[in-house]
N, C-alpha and C positions, 0 to 999 in steps of 0.2 A: 180324235183330232188334236191331240196335245202336241204343242210345238209344230203345229202345221206349216207355219211360215219357214222354220228352219229346214224341215224335211223337203218342202217344195224347192227351196233354193239348192239344196244338196242335190236332188234328183234332176233338176233342170240343167245343172252343170255338166252332166254326162252327155246330154244331147244326142243319145242314141248313136254316136259315132263309133261305139266300141266294135261294131260289125267289121271295120276296116282292120282291126288287129286280131281278129279271130282266125286262127288256122284250123280249128277243129270245129265241125258242125254239131249242132245239137241233134242226135239221131232221132229220138222220140219227142217231137215238139207237140205241144197242145195249147189251147186257149185256157189261160188261168184267170182272165178277168175281161169284162166288157162294160162299157158305158155307151149307151145309145148303140149306134152302129160301129164304134170304135173298139177293136179288140186288143188284148194284151196277151202275147204268147209267153210261155215259160222261158224260152230262149231270150226274150227281151229282159226278163228278170235277171237270169243267170249272166248274161253278157254285160249288163249294167254293172253288176257286182265285180266281175272280172276286170272291167275298164276302170272302176274306181280303185281296185287293188293295185292295178298297173300304175295308175297316176300317183298313188300314195307311196310307191317304192322309194326308199331312201329318206322318207320323212318320218319324224317321231310323233308319237301320240295322235295318229290319225285314226279316227273311229269310222270303220266301214259300215254302212247301213246294212240291216239285216234284210232277208228276202221279203218279210212282212213289210218293212218300211219302204223298200223299193217298189212293191206292188201298190202300196198306198200312194207313193209318188207318181206312179204311172196312172192310177185311177184319177188322181187330181188333175194331172196333165190332160187326160182325155176329156174330163168334164169341162176343164177351161177351153179346150179346143172346140167342143161342141157349142159352148156359149158364145166363143168368138166368132164361129160361123153364124149363129143366130143373129148376133149384133153386127154382122156384115164388116168385121174387122178385115183389113187387107194388109198383105206383106208383098212387097215388090219382088220381082225376079232378081233384080240386081242385088237386093239385100240377101236374099237366099244364096245367091252365087258368091257374094263376098264372104258370107259366114262359112260356106263349105270350102272355099279357097283357103281361108285362114286355118280351118281345122286340118286340111290336107297338109299345109305347110308345116304345122306343129307335128303332125305325125311323120312326115318325111324327115324332119330334124331328129325326131325321137328314134326312128329306125335307121337313120344314116344315109338313106338315099331313096329315091322314088322307086328304083328297081326292087330293093328289099321290101318296101311296103307293098308293092304289087305282088310280089312273090308270096308274102304272108297272107294277104287278102285273097289271092287267087283270082284277082281282077286288075284290069288297067285302071289308071286314075279316072279315065272318062267313065268307065263302067261303074266304079265306086260312086261318083258324083251323081250318076243317073239313078243308081239305086237308092241313094240316101237323100235325094232332093226332097221327096214328100215328108221324110222324117224331120228334115230341117224346117220345112214349111209349117209342120205341126208345132215344132219347138217354138218358132217365132210368133205364131198366133197365140199359143198358150202363154208366152211371155207378155204379149200385148194385153191379153185379157187380165192377167195378174196385175199388170201396171194399172189397168183401168179400175180395178177394185182398190188397190191400196196407194196409188201415188198421190191422191189428194189428202191423204191422212198427214196431219201435222200433230206436234206435241207442244204444249204450253209449259212454262216452268213450274206452274202449280201441279201439273200432271206428273212432271219429273219428280217433284218433292213427294207427291203422294205415293208414287211408285217406290221410291227409296224408303219411305217410312214403313212400307209393308214388309221389307226384308228384315229377317231376324238379325240382331246385331252380331250374333256369333257366327252368322253366314257370310258377312261381309268380307271380300277378299282383301288380302294384305299386300301391299305393293312395296317393292324395294325402291330405292332412290332412282328417280327418272329425270331426264333432262330434256329440254327443247333446244335444238342446235341447228343452225343454218350455216351455209358456207357460200363463198364466191370462189370459183375455181377457174384458173387461167392455165391454159396449155402453152408453155413457151414454144415459139415457132423457130425451126431450124433456119439457119441463114441460107442464102440462095446457093452459095457455093457447095454446101454440103448436100442440099437438096438435088443439085444438078449432078453431083457425083454418084448418088443413089439411083437417080434416074437413068444414068448410063449403064450402071450394073443391070437394071431391070430390062433395058433394051437388049442386053446381052442374053438375058433369060429368054426373052421373047424370040430371038433368032434361034436359040437352041430348041425351044419348044416347037417352033414352026418346022424345024428339020426332023424333030424326034416324035412329034405327035402327042397324043394324050398321056402316055406313059412317061414321057420325058417331062411333061408339065407337072405330073404328079410327083415325080422325083425332085424336081426344083422346088415345089411347094413344101415338100417335107423338109428339105435342106434349108431354105431361105425364108419362107414365109413367117411373118410375125403375128399372123391371126392365131389367137389363143385357141381357136376350135379346130386347127388344122390337123391335130393329132386325132380328133374324133371323125372329122368329115372330109379330110384331105383337101380342104379349101373349096368344097362343092356346096352350092346353095340353090334352092328353088326360089325363084322370083316371080312376083306378079307386078306388071307394069302399074297398077292402080294402088299398090301397097305403099302407104305413106311412111312406114318406119324405116325404109331403106334410104341411104344417103342419095339425094337427087342426082349428083354427078356419076356416082357409081351405077345407079339404075339407067340413066340416059345412055352411058357408054355401053352398057350390057346390051340393050335393045337396038343398038345401031350395028351389032355383029351378026353375021350369018353363021350357021352351024360350022364348027371347026375353025373359026376365025379367031384370032387373038387381037386384043385392043392394043393401041399405043399405051403409054403410061398414063394413068388417069389419077388425078389428085382429088381426094375426098377429105372430109373432116377426120378420118381415121389415119391417112398417110397416102402412100403411093401404091397404085395397083396395076397389074396387067390381068385382063380378064379373058377367059376362053369360053366361047358359047359352045355348050355340049349339045343342047337340043332346045327346040323352041316350037310352041304351038299357040299361035295368037298372042294373048297377053301373058302367057305363062312361059318361063324359060328356066332351064337348069344351066348354071355356069360354074366354072372353076376360077379361083383367082389366087394371085400371090400378093401379099401385103408386105411392104416395107415401111418402116417408121423412120424417116431421117433423124439421126440423133442430134440432140441439142448440146450446145457447149455451156460452160459456166456463164459466159457473157450473156446468152439468151435467158438463162434462169435468173441472173441478177437484174436483168431488165424487167422481167415479169414481176419480181419482188419489189422493185422500185415502183412499178405501176400500182401494185396492190397497196403499198405503203401510202401512196397519194390518196387512193380511194379510201383507206382507213381514216386518214386525217379529216377527210370531208365528212365521213360518217360521224366522227367524234364531235366535230364542230356543228353538225346538224344541217349542213348545206346540201346533204345527199341522204336519202332515205335507203335503208338496206334493200327493200324490195326493187326499188328503182335501179340500184347498183347491180343487183343480180340480173335484172332484165337486160341491162345494157353491157355489162362486162363479162358475166359468167360464161365459161365454155361447157359446164356440166349440163347435159341435156336431161339428165334424170330429175334435176331439181331446179331447172331454170323457170319452170312455170308454177312453181310452188314457193316462190320467194326464197329459194335456196334451202328449204327445209330438209332435214334428214328424216325420212320416214321409217316407221318400225317395220320390220320385216314380218312381224307376227300379226299385227292387226291393221297396218297402214296409217297408224296414228302418228302425230308429230312428237309425242312423248316416247323416248327410247331409254332402254337400259344401257348402261355402260357397256355391257358385253356384246351389244349389237353394233357397236362402233368399231372402226378399224383402229388398230393399236397406235397408229401415228397421231390419231385425233385425240386420244385419251389423255396424253401427258400435258399439252397446252390447256386443255379444259380444266385440269386441276388448279391452275393459277388464276382462273377467270371467276368473276362474280356475274350474276345475271345482269345483262344489259352491257357487258364488256366485249371488246373485240381482241382477238389474238394478234400477235405480229404474224406477217406473211410467212407461212410454213411450206417448205419443200418436202414432198413425199413421192413415193412411187405408188401409181395407181394400179388397179387390177389388170390392166394391159401391159404393165411393166414400164410405163412411161413416167418420166420425171415431170411432175406438175406442182403448181404453186397455188396455195389457198389461203383465205382469210376466214377464220372461224368466229361466229358470233353466238355467244351463250345467251339465249332468250330467257330461259327459266330453268330452275332446278328444285325438284321436290325432295323432302326427307322421307325415309321409310315411314309409312303410315297405313292405318286401316282406311278403307274406301270411305270417302266423305263427299258431300255435295260441293264444298268449296274448291277442292283440288281436283275432283274427278267428274265434274258435272257432265262433260261431253261422253264420257264412257257410260255413265248412268243414263243419260238421255237417249243414247243409241240403243241400249237394251230396252228402255221403256217404249221407244217407238216401235221396235221390233215385236214387243208384246202387244201393242195396240194394233199393229198390222196383222198379227196372228189372230187376234180376236175378231178383226173385220173379216178375214178369210173364213174362220170358223163359222161366223154368222152366215156369210155368204153360201157356204157349202151346206149348212143345215137347211137353209131355205131352198136351195137348188137340187141337192141330192134326191129328194123324193120326186122330182120332175123328170128324172132320167130312168131309163131301163138300166139295171145294175145286175151283174152277174159275177160271182166270185167262186172259183173252184174250191172244192171240198179239201183239197191239200193245204188250203190256208185257213181252215177252220180254227186254228189255235191262235191266230193273230188278233190279239184284243184291240189293236188300233184300228181295226177294220170293222168294229161292231156297228157303227152307224151306216156304213156302206152295206154291210150285211143285212141289217134291218130293212133297208130300202130295197135290197134284192129279194128279201122274203115277202115284202108287201107287194113288190111287183109280180112275184110268182103267184101269190094269192089272187091278185087282180086278173091274171091271165086265166086262172082256173074257175 
């Protein structure tokens, strides 16, 4: 049961959705594990590994769990499910539906379209959801049970110190220089004349598409759309009316359309759109869109710079706090609710390496000391737009060996994971003997399954 908490997190993440991406069936399937009346098939193990490999494509240093670890994760999940049912834990149909819809959307985006996903799965989206509903119910109940076991666990500063003291000094990680940096981002707004000119162009696209149908819409999207994803998906998206991540104006305009209908020009936070409804079923819809971003002139950029310069002066004289300024003025949705912090792409922490920052941010940071603000900076964002930002250097660390003063949060995170792992281990040692356990002989060499195997042997002896 070593590293139980880590294994559990990894296996839970697959959520048995891999069946939607499997074009080949397992010919000779069999039961390889059982907890109570909950069975685990060999195909469950193989499909989980295939799905994890698919998710890891293009990523570096990703360790794929072995068959032994996946089976252990599945046994853990089944035991948690049994206990959740005994404890009368409940998951609503709405929660299951929302989880499935989210995973369906992720797969549609990955495979390019709903049609491609259905072809690979050999089933319609409706059939997929029906087939997977029980699996997602199991996942949610298992997660609830896991939370019930570990969510009340806290860690004290003394426990963190004790955890750190046990680590051999020559095993402590070495960190390169890291910084804590935040930003206020303003998107300069195009003037009305430019916006009206682009809007007229888009109404011309609308007339052409209404005359030429879907094929013409696709051609216009490839020629004129400024959506970065247009090369991959042709401007097509699968929507759900209840999904909060979509721009409200875009979502509302989409669901006012009938199949084959094209919207008037719609203004969202991303720019101007025309939207074509491809298909719709209740709260689910597939649409295509063309995005144009009205260009801004130097006048609008200078206006945004002046606005940020005023904000900077207030920050310096202390009449405005940085978090309040972000909340009130920043247009960056990614950092608006984290006080403008730039998060690490590796572990989500607020401390980042220089190589994780965009190249335009690195130069002004070189001239800043912790606690200082940059001059307003104009740069081009990932969508190709000219935007203006103010950079705040909160902290900078020197290259160092891990220590409690500079790396307390990282150490505390590892310490609480160890504590949760211990709580899960104790829970399973207490509960495994109360379940009927069966493990196929093909997994006899899995050392991590020893305790499960002992329980299975004891159960066999009791039956005989």
